[in-house]
Each structure stands twice: as C-alpha cells, then as structure tokens.
N, C-alpha and C positions, 0 to 999 in steps of 0.2 A: 416414392422417394421423398417427394416434397413434403409429405405428411409427416414422416418420421423426422425430417429435418426441423420442421416447425415445432413439433412436440418437444424434441430435445432442446431447442432454443428457448421455448417458453419455460421449460423446466429450469433452465439456468438462470432466467431472469426472476422467476417467482421464488425468491429465497424465502419469503415469509411462510410459503406453503410447505417447506421442507424442515428437516431437523437441525439446520444450522443455527436457528434461534427459535426457542419455543415461545408460545404465546405469552407466558408470564414475563419473559425477559423483554419482549417487545412492548408489552403494556408498561413495564417499569421505566422504559425510556421515552414514552410517547408524550409525557407531560411537560418536560423541561429539557433544556439544552445541557445544563450542568448537573449531572447526578452527583451524589455525595462522593467525594474522593479524598484520600488521606495520604499522608507521607510519614515515614519515620526513618531517622538515621541513628545508627548505633556505632560506637567505638568498639572494635573487636580486638582483644588483646589475649593471646594464648587461647584460653577457653571461656573467657568472661565477656559478657556484653554490657556496655555501659550506654544508657540512653543519653544522646545529645540533644535531640529535638524531635517533636512529633506533633502532628495535628490530630491524632486519635483521642477520643475521650479517655479520660484517666483510667476508667475500668477496663478499657480494651487494650491499652498498651502492654500491661504485664502478660496478657494472654498471647499477644503477638511475639513478645520476647521469648516466651516458653516455646512457642512454635519454632522460631528462628534457631534457638539453642539446640533443639532436637535435630533440625536439619543440618546444623553445623557439625554436630557430633557424629552424624552418619556420613559426613563427607558429601552432602548433597549440594552444597554451594561451592562452585568452583570460581576462582578469581576471574573477574571480568565477564562471566557468562550469567545472564539472567535466568532465573527459575520462576515459573509461574504455576500457581496452584490455587485451590480454593481453601479459604480459612474461615473458621467460625469464631467470630468475635462478638463482644457485647456492643453491637451496633444496631441501628434501626433495620439495616439489611440482613443482619445476622451473618449469612454466608456471603463473602465477597471474593473477587479475584484478587490475588496478591502477587505482585512481581517483586522479587528480591534479587539483589546482586551484591556480591562482595567485591569491594575495590581494595585490593592489596596495596599497602604502602610500599614505596620503593625502598629497598634495603640500603642502609648507609653503611659506611666503614665501621662506625661505632657499634652497629647492630647487624652483623653479617648473618645472624641466624634468626631473623625476625619474620620467618616465613609464616604466612597466615594472619598476620597483624594487618589491620586496616579498618575500613568502614563497611557496615552493611546498610544498604539503602533499600527501603521498601515503599512501593507504591500500591495503594489499594483503591479499588473502585470497579464497578461493573462486574463482569463474570470472568472466570478463568478462560472461557472460550473466547470472550471478546478481547481480553488483553493479549492472548496468543496471536491475534491478528496483527498486533502492533509490536511484536517482540523486537524487530529490528530497530524501530524508532525508540523503543524504550532503552535498549542497550546503548544506542548512540547518545541518548539524552543523559544517561548515567555517566558515560565516559566524559561527557562535557563538564562534569563536576570535578574531575581529577585535579586540575590546577587549583581550584578553590580550596581543596582539602589539604594543601601543603602548608597552610599557615599554622604556626604553633598555636596549640590550644584553641583552634578555630575562632580566633578573634574576629574574623569576618562573618560569623554565623548570621548576625542580624542584617548585614549589609549585602552579602552575596549568597551564602548557602541557603538560608531560609527562603528568600524570594525565588530562588531558582527551583528549589523542591516544591514550592507552592504552585509553580506553573507547569508541573509535569503533564497534567491532563490537557491543558490548553495547547502546549507545544507538541506533545507526542501523539495525541489521538485526534484532536479536532481540526487538523488542517484540511483533511478531505471534506469535512462538513463545510468549513469556511469557503472553500473553492466552489462547491455546488451552490451555496447560497450567493455567492458573488455573481456567477455566470448564468445560473438557473438553466433554462432549456438550451442555452448555448453550450452546455457541457459536452454535446456530441462533437463540437469542433475540437475540443481538447482531447477527447477520446481518440479521434481520428489522427490528431497530431501525434499522440503518443504511439499509436501503432505504426504510423508512417515515418516515424523518426523525424518529424518536422520540428524545427527549432521554434520555441514559443518565447516571445518577448513581451514583457509587462512594462508599461510606461506610465508615468504620472501617478505613481502609487508609493506606498510606504514599503520598507524593506520586508516587513512581515508578509505582506501580500505577494511580493515577488518570490519569497521563500516558499510560501504555501503552494503557489502554482508550480514552481519547480519540482517540489516534492510530489505533487499530484501527478505530474507528467512522468516522473521517474517511477511512481508506484503503478502507473497504468501501462507502462511500456513493457515490452517482452524482452528487452535486452537482458542478457544473462540467463534467459529461460530457454531460448531456442537451441537446437542441437549444435548450431554453428554460430558462435558469437562473431565470426568474421562477417556474416551477413549483416548483423546490426552495425558493425563498425564501418563496413563499406557504405551502407545506406546513410549513416550519420554523416560521413565524409561528403558524400554526394549532396545531400540535403543542405549541409552547412555552406557549401559553395554556392548555393542558389539563394541569396538573401531575399529575392523577390517572393519566395515561397514561405517566409517566416510568418507564423500566426502572431498577429499584434493584438494585445489586449490593452486598450487605452482606458485607464481608471479616472480620467478627468471628468467623465460623465457618470451619472448614476441612472440606470445600470451601466457598466462598462460598454464601450463600443469596440467591436472586434472587426479586424481587417484581414484580408487574405484567407477567409474562412473556406474550409473544405470539409465535407462530411459525406457519409453514405448511408444506405438504408440500415445496415448492420449497426452503426453507431446511433443512428436516430431511434432505433427500436429500444435502446437502453435508457433513453431520456427519462421516461416516466417512472422507471424503477428508482433512478437516482433521486428524482424529485419527491417521490413518495417517502423514501428513507429519510430525506432531509426534512420533510414536513413532520415526520415523527421524532425529529431531533435525535436520531440514533446513529452516532458515528460508527458504531461496531457493524450495524447492518449495512451501512454505506461501504465499509471496507469489504464485507463479504460479497456485496454486489460487484465491487470492482474486481475482486479476485475471480468471480464467476465469469465476468466479462472477458478477462485475460484467458481464462480456461477454455472458453468457447472459441476464442480467436486462435488459440494454439491447436485445438482440435480440428478447426477448419483448415489451418495451415498444413497439418499432417495429412489430412484427407486429400488436399490438392497435391501434395508431393506424391502420394500413392497413385492418384489418377494420372499424374504427368508420366510417371514410370510406365503405367499400363498403356498410356496413349502412344508411347513410342513403338508399340508393337500391334496396336488395335485401333481401327477407326471408331469402333463402337465405344471404346473406353474414352476417346477424344470427345464423342458425342456426350457421354455421361459427364465428362469434365466441364463442358460448356453448360450442361444443365445445372451442375453443382454451383458453378460460379454465378449463374443467373439466379439461383435460389437463395444463396447465402447472404447476398446484399453486401459483401465485403471484398468483392472481386479485385478492385483496384489495389487494395493493400496486400491481399494475398499474392497477386501477381508481381507486385513490386519486390516483395520479399523472396518469391520464388526465383525471380530473374537474378537477384543478387546472389542467392545460394547456389544456383546452377550456372553461374557465369562461365565456368570452365567446362561445361558439358554441352557441345554444339547441338546435339539431337534434342535435349531438354529445352534449350533456348529456342529452337525452331517451333517446338509445341507451344511454348509460352507466347511467342510472337503471334501464332495463330489465335490463341485465346485472347490476347490483348485486342486484336482486330475484331474478334467476335464481340467482346464487351463494348468496344467503340461503336460498332454498328447497332448494337442494342441500345445504346444510350442516345444515338442520333435518331433512332426510330421512335424513341419515346419522347424526344424533345419537341 
C-alpha cells in the first residue's frame, strides 16, 4: 500500500518526466526569466480589423491579422472569452502560444445595432499549453483594460493602454515565480496555509508583493474545487476568527521572516519541485507543479472520505485509514477538512475523532 502511494506521489511531483512539458519546451525556458512575449490590439468594426498598436515585428503582424480575421469569420472569438491556440508567425520562435480576446464595446443609444464592434487583444509568448494554465489570469487581465478603452480614439494609448498591454506577462504569468523566489524553501508554509484555509498577512512590503502572495494562496487553495464549498466556507470562517493562527510574512528583512509557520511532510515534499522549476525560470512549469500539488491533495481527500465511510462498518477499514493518514503526510489538513465536511454526521465525526487521536499519539511518539 505504501509503495503504490509513494509511486503515485512521486509521479505527481516529477512533472518534468511526463508529457506536461516536453524537453524542448523546458530547455527553451531554462536560460532566462523573460521569454520573448508580444501584444497586439485591433479595432474591430463589422468585419474589418484595424491595427491600433503592436509589439510584433512588422512582418509578423499581418500574419496575425489574417489569423484573427479567419477566427472572427468562423465565430470562434466570443465577447469576453479568451481563446488560446498555437500560431505560426515570422518570429524567432516561429510557433508561439497566442491568447486572443474580443472586448465588445458597450452599445450606445446612437448605435443600438453595434453588436460585434470592439477591440481584439492578443498576447503571444510561450506555448499554447503554457498559456492555458493561466487562462483565468489572462481573462481577468484583459477585462482590466475595459475602462481604458472607453476614451474616444484612444487618446490614452501611450499613457495607459500601451503600458498596460506591455506588462501582461509580468502581471498574469510571473506572480507564482516571484513568490517562490521570495520565500524559497519556506514555500511549504504557504502551501500548508492554502490547504488549511489559514489567512496569510504580508507586512512591510509593496502592494505588488502583497497581491502576488494573495494570488498564490488563491491558486494553491482547493476552494471551489471540493464537492462541498460549504466546507471551505466554514473552515475560512473558523480560521479567520483565530488571528493567532495567521501566517505572517515580514518583508522588512531579506529574505523575509515568517511567523506562525505550520507545515507537514506532504507540503515539505513539494519544496524541491518548486525550487527546481524556479531555478529553470519556468513559470509554466511552476504552475503545472502547483496544479499537480492540488490534484494530489484532492485525491487524498477523496481517499480519506472513502475510508471514513468504510470505517463506520469495519474495524479493519479504520486500521487502513490510520495507515493511510500515517503514510500520506497530510493527515492534519485532511482531517481538518473532513471534520468540517462531516460536521452533521455523528458517526463520521466519531471516526474522525479517533483518527485525530491516533495522529496526535503518532506525533508525540516521534517528538
């Protein structure tokens, strides 16, 4: 049993050995933090595209425009929804991932039939596979451009629109990398905080660092992914009432000082994977590792729920449950979530109490 658990866990960590990213992609990101990335914005009216601004080489932009026109004619770009694909352009990389989004203009009383008019925003860099990992961030970043595009004839192009578009990669993709670089091997404390719904407070830092950490915690948490969101909600409420448990990151020192730190073997085992990906300067690999971390945690939560149901009818199943918790290294988090989810089931709560006592005895014996 322990052998299969270890094998499955190692597979989830060793992203580099699987098909998530092939060796050519990893090699392409290993030399520098900032890969070549580009943006383009078009005015879309009826069926025509008019270039407003682009960082693409002059020979590549018409190729992109042809591609976008073809997508629009097929109805493949829906208002406000990003579309990600691989495009072949006259670039050093040749084939790059391309995120495209149509921002439709709000209809005015003077133009009630202006459906489809708006702006097409394109971000290019990395691979299609990599950009897909950041689809939500890219969608949100594009939506942040809405108010700036209301200016007649985009008189704010140089002061607002262009600087915003130029920063798409730094703001939408690099935040996970920056957090790992900031805390290094202390990343396990943030991972544990995310799984256990512990509030994280960043002090003595700039706003960008605070936002980066907040986005990392949100990306690493399981809120919205578990079968019962009420579990996460009740845990968040309970944890927020206990301010003594807040994880504090004090950026007045370099490296930052962390207080109220809690981790476990499960989170510790992921440290090296994050550090290796950060050393390769690969934000896409970092995101894939983070997704694998969450997937493994969800799998273990589902396994525990199954064992708890079985343990209500079988002492052997209870023994297997104890073995599982001892082997997974994430028992404290799993039981915390299980107790919140089974709060209205007395028999399950009795089983969880026994399991909590077992883990406590194990930790005291190892101390």
